[in-house]
N, C-alpha and C positions, 0 to 999 in steps of 0.2 A: 658385401653384395646383398639381398634382403630375397634375391628371386630375381627368376629374369624368363618374361613371355617373348616366347620364339619368334624371330621374324619370315618372311614367307623361306621352305628349304626348299622350292622348287630354285630359287636363286640359291642359296647358299649350294647347294646339291653342281653348280656349276662354278664357281669360284675354287681357287685353289683351296689346298688345306689350309693356310695358313692365314686366309682370310676368314677361315670360316668362324664363326663368330663363338664366346667363350663359354666354356662348358656348365650346365647348372650348379651353383655353388646352393647345396641343400641347409636346409636353416634348421636348427635342434628345439625353437621353439615349434610345437602342435597348437590347434584350437578345435576341440573337439566339438563344440555345440552346434555346427551344424550338423554334422551325423548324426546326433543322438535326436533332434529334429526331426531332421529327416528321415530316420528310421521309423520314428513315432506316428508322425504323419502320414506316409508311403504306409506303414504297417493298417493305422486303423483305416485307410483305404481300401485295401485289398481286401480285411476283415469283411468292410462292408460289402462289398462286392461279391467275393465266396458268400457270406449269407442271405443275400439275396436271391443266389444263382440255388445255393442247394438246401435253405428253408422250405419249407410247405409252408405256402399258402393258405390263411383259411377260410372257407368257403365264399365269403363273403369279395373277398379279394380274387379270385377263379376267373383267369379273363376266359381260359380257354379257345386260346389261337387255330390251335388248329381245326378245331370244327367251325369254330367261326371263316376261315379258310376257305374249308369247302364249302360251305354255305353260301359263300361269295365265287366260288367256281360254279356253281349249281348255278345261279343267279345269271351270272354271268352268260352261262352259254342260253339258259332260259329269253336273255335280251337278243343273243345273235339270234334264236331260230326265231323271234320276234320281228324283227328285222330281218332278216336276209332267208325265210325257212324253208327254201330250196337247195340255196346251197347248202345248208344244213344239214336237211333231208338227207339229198346227196352223198355225203362225203362225215355226216360225224353223229351219224345213228347210233354205235356202238358207243363213242365216247358219252354220248349225252346217256346211255345207260349205265357205265361206268361211273358219270359224276351222281347217279342215282343211287347205282348202290351206294357211294360213300355217304350220298346224306343219309339215307339210308343206319349207315356204320353208325356214323356219327349220331343220329340218335338215339340208339340204343346204348351206347357208352353215356352221353346222357343223361338217362334215364335211371344210370348206377347210383348218380351222383346224389348228397345227402338233402335233405329240405333246404337245410342253410344255405345252399348255393343259389343263390338269385340267378347270378348268369345261367345257369344251368340250363332253369325253370324259363326265361328269356330266349334263349337260343333252342331251347324244344318246344318254344310256344312259334318261333317264325319257321321252323324245319318240317314243322307236325303241317303249320300253311303249307310248303309249299309241295308237300308232298302231299297232304290229302283235302285241303284249304279251309280243314276246322283244326280246333284246336278241343281238347278234350279238356273238362273241367280242372282235372288230377293235373294235368300240367301247371295250369294255373295255381293250385293248390298256397304255393311255396309263399305268392306275392301278394297274395290276399291280405297279411297279415303287416304286409310292409307298410314303414312309415316315410318309404324314399319315393318322393313327385316323379322319378321316371318310371320304377316299379308300377308305381297307382296308373300311369299312362299307357303300360304293356296291358296290364290289365284290360284296361278300356279297350284297348286297339282290339286283343287278340278276344274278350270275352264279348267282343259284339260281332252280329251277322252283316251288319252293313251299316253306314257313318255316312253325315252328308258333309257334303262339300265345305264348309266351310267348319267345320267341327275336328275335320280331318286335318285342313289346312293349321287350323289352331295346336293338334298336337305336333302335327311336325314341327313348328316355329321353338315347342319345349322341349325337342329330343337335341341331344349334342350329336354331334357329325362321327364322332372316333367314342369306342370301335365301330367294325361294322355290322354291328349287332344291330344298331340305332337306324344306321341307313338302310336296313331290311325293313323294316319297325316301321319305319317311313313311308315305302313302297307299298306295305300291306294294307296299313292305312290310307293312305290315297286310292288303292283300288278297291279298298271295300265302299269309297264314296262314288265308285264310278269312274274316276282316271284311268284310262288304259293306257297311256302313255308315261305313269310314272316311273315300271321300272327299266327304262330304255333308257328317262333321263336320268335319273339317278342312279344306276349299276348300268354302265355303258359297257358294250360284250367288248371283248381284248379285242384290241388290232394287230391281225397279224401282218400287216404292214412293220408296226413298230417292234413288234414281235422277231421279225427280219432282219430287223437295222441292227438291233442287240447281239441276233448270232453273228451278222458280220460284224461287229466290230469286236466282239469276244473270241470270231476266227482270226482276224486282223492284229489282234495283241498277240497272240498264240504265235502269229507267222515271226513277227517283227521282235518277238522274244527268243524264239531261236538262232533270228540273225544275227543279234544284241551278243546272244552269250556265245556264239560261234566267234562273233571279231575279239570279247573278252579271251577267250581263252586261245585264239592265234596269237595275242599279244602277248599275254603270259609265258605261253612256249617261245616266242622270240624275242622272252624278256624287253619286252617294249614297252611293258604296259605302266608307268607312271603312278606311283601312291607318293604323293607329296607329305601324307602327314596329318594328321586330324590340326587345328587352329589352335588350341591348348595343348602342344604335343608338349615340348618339353619346359615344364615346370617342377615347383618342388613340392615335397609333402602338405606344407604348411598353403600353399596355390591353389593344392587341392581340397585344404579345408575351406579355404574362401569361397570355392566354387560351391559344394556342399551347403554354409552358409545364405548362399545367394537362394540356392534352387531350397533349402528351405524356406526363405523369404516367401519368395515365389509361390511356393505350399499353398503358405499358410494366409497367401494374400489369396488363394483360389478359394477356400475352404471355407474365408469371412466374405468374401463376394456370393457364393452357392447359398452359405447362410440366410445371409441379407437380401437376397433376389427368390430364396426359398418365402421370404414373408411376402412379398409384395403381394396383393389384393386380385387373385384371379380373374374377377372381371375387368379387371382394367387389364389387365398382363396376361397376353396367352403364352403358349409354349412359345414361339419366334421369337416374341418379346424380350422373354426371361432369356430364350439362349442370347439373343441380339446384346443384352444389359452384359449378361457373365463374359461373353467373349469381347468385347470393344473393354470395358472396366480391366480385363485382365492383360492387352497388349497394350493402353493407356499405362499400366502398373507395373510392367516388365522395362518399357520404356523410361519410366520415371526411376527406377531402379539403377537403373545405371550411372547416374550423375550422385547414388551416395559412397561413399566408399565401404569395402567391407575386409574388415584388419588391417589400418593404412592401405590400402589401394583398393584404387579404381577398377570395377570390370566392364570394359563400354563393350557396345555391341560388332565393335570393328575385331577387338579383339577374339570375341567369342566365332569369329567368322560373318557378320554381315558386313560385306564390304561392296562395292562394285568395279573395284579388282574383276578384271578376268568374265567382266559379267553375262558376257553372253556366251562363251568357251563354259560359263557353269552352268547358265541355264541349258545347253545345249549337251550339257553332262546330267541334268535333272532329266532332260524327255527321256534321253537312254535309258537311264538307270527305271526309270517309271515300266518304261515296255520290259523293260529286264523282272521287275519286280512284283507287277500286276498279274499276269496269269501263276506263279505261284502264290504269290497270298488267294486267289481264288479257289486255287487246288485243296488249299491247307482250308482253307472255310469250308469247304464242303466236306473235306476228311472231318474237322472240328464237328461240326453238324452230326457225322454219325457218331463218330465217340458219343457226346455227347447228349445221344438224343432225349439222354432220360432229364436233360434238363430245359428249362425254357429256352425256347426258340430267342435268339441272338437278335435284338433290337437295340436302334439308336435314337434320342427320340427326335434327332432331323431327319431319318428318312421315313421317321413312321408321320412328320409333316407332310412328307412331297409325297406318301403311297395315296393320302387321305385327300391332298389338296393339291390341284398342276397348274392353279394362277400364277400369274407371273410377281402378283405383291406377296407370294409366297417363294417361288423358284429363286427370285432374283435374291432377296435375304438371306434367306437359307445357304443358297448358296456361296454370299461372299463373305458370310460366316463359315460357313464350311470348309469349303477350298482356301481361302486366302487367310482369314484372323486369323481361325482356330489352327493350322499347320503353323502361323509363324510361331507361336508362342509356346505351340510343344515341343518346336525343334529348337528353338533359342535352351529349353530347357533342359531335355533329354539327350541332344547330341552334344546343344557347347557346353553346357555346366553340367550334368550328372555323368554324362560317358567320356569327358578327360577325368574328371574326376575321379570316376572309379577304374581309370585304365591306370592311374598314378597309382591308388586307393588297391587295387589288386597286383599288380603288377604284368600289366599285358593287354594288348588290345582284344585280343580274345573273349578273355571275362570280362574285362569293362562289356561288349558289345554285347554279350551272351544277359547282363543283369542288365545292362540299361533297356536292352530291348523288352526282356520279360516285366518290367516295371511300367514301361510305357505301356506294355499289353494291359495285363492287371488292373490298372485304373480310367480302359477306360467304361463307360456304363449298358455296353454289349452283354457280355456275359463271359462265363468260363468258356464256352461253346467258340469263342471268336477267339482265343491268345493265344490260337496260333497262327493266325492268321498276319494276327495284328502284330505281332512277335517278328513274322519277316520282316514286316514293313519299317517295324524299327530296326531291324538286322541292317534292309538294306539303306537306309539313310546311313545307320552307321559305317557305313561303308565308304557310301559317297563322300563323304567328309571327310572320309581318311586316305579314298583317295586324290582330294583337290583342294585339301588344305580352306575349307570354305563352306561355309552353312547354307549358301545358294542353291546346289544341287540338289541338297536333301530338303528343302523349303518347296525349290518348283515341282520335287517327284511327289512328296506330301499332297501338293494342290491340284494335282494330275490325276493323282489317286483318290482322292476323296470325290474329285468334281464324275471322273470314271463312275463310281459307286451310284454318287447323287444320279446319274443320268440314265443308268442301266435300273435303278427304283422308278424312275419315271415313262424308261419305255415297257417293261413288263408291267405297269400297272392296270 
């Protein structure tokens, strides 16, 4: 007997002792290939993540996200004043004064940047326009020698006192949509051409109703979370909390090696797909299209790999815990798990942003896309990719393969959970400041698979978590 993939432990617990499955017989042979390659691949990914977060970008790559947010908040406030001046005058004068002070502080901070920082020069020009209506020639100085077409457009826009409407529209068509500084430049170009409605069209004021919906949703999650944790605690105290064990619980050391090999294959596939997609021409493949290609190819690749043997054995999706058995119970467990983990993840995200405030702000390509484009043509594919397909392959890799392999290799649930959750967090593109929150998501997924002997609850929880993040992103913008 070369190994044993355990059957449903919940059924086994109800059987008499003499009917329990035979114990796992360890194999003397080992295969360290997967661990070696998995370690190298994950190490490289973590190194890239750390380098991106900790390295100081050259001035030409600085985006000054904080100053852009201040400018956006100020322009949104001005947009609100123009659409509903009386209401704003009654209740927001202090808030408006505060935003103007923040904008002045941002201008002071940008003035300290080196002349080679063209983004600082562009932001300074936009802020000067908002504060004083004119731009000093020295502000545009760093852009005068630039050969970048966008920089030359800024010189034309902010170096002119007045523009014709046709010229302004030509400039607007040439400017990108993201980051926000380009939207500000579009507004200022059209306003110099006499288009007084440009601000409200391009920078609509924040919808307070959406903000209230987001706040209500957050409070509801916290309230339900308290109830869920209370239920868990009661069941734990009563001894009725059933823990069925993870899907690949009773395995040999060689079986763990096989799981590591399959995980390494999937990581290698991910790196290859990323590299290939990065070479796609940007004029035909925007960010949504690139993410779509990566996620779809990963899902297809993961499903295809299950047909191939790993060191003499097949590792099927059902073995890893993807099954319709107890489907609705597993879905309910996943929903419960979401309400248990989401408020904790939100709190840890806030703590991480404070602890690592000296690092770049945590962002993800999907949320960046939603922040700047609220059209259904963008929302639908991003949500499908980020809330359905991505959780499927991530749960399969981290909770289906890596977690049980590490549990066997490290000798316990706790170390396997901790290490796999850290790896899950560190391989995301948001950066170090969000690792605490993402680790809690990974840990919750591990616990759900341990509770149910299935990956379905963790997949459901992961889908709901990502959907909630996307929803809040849309509501607060």
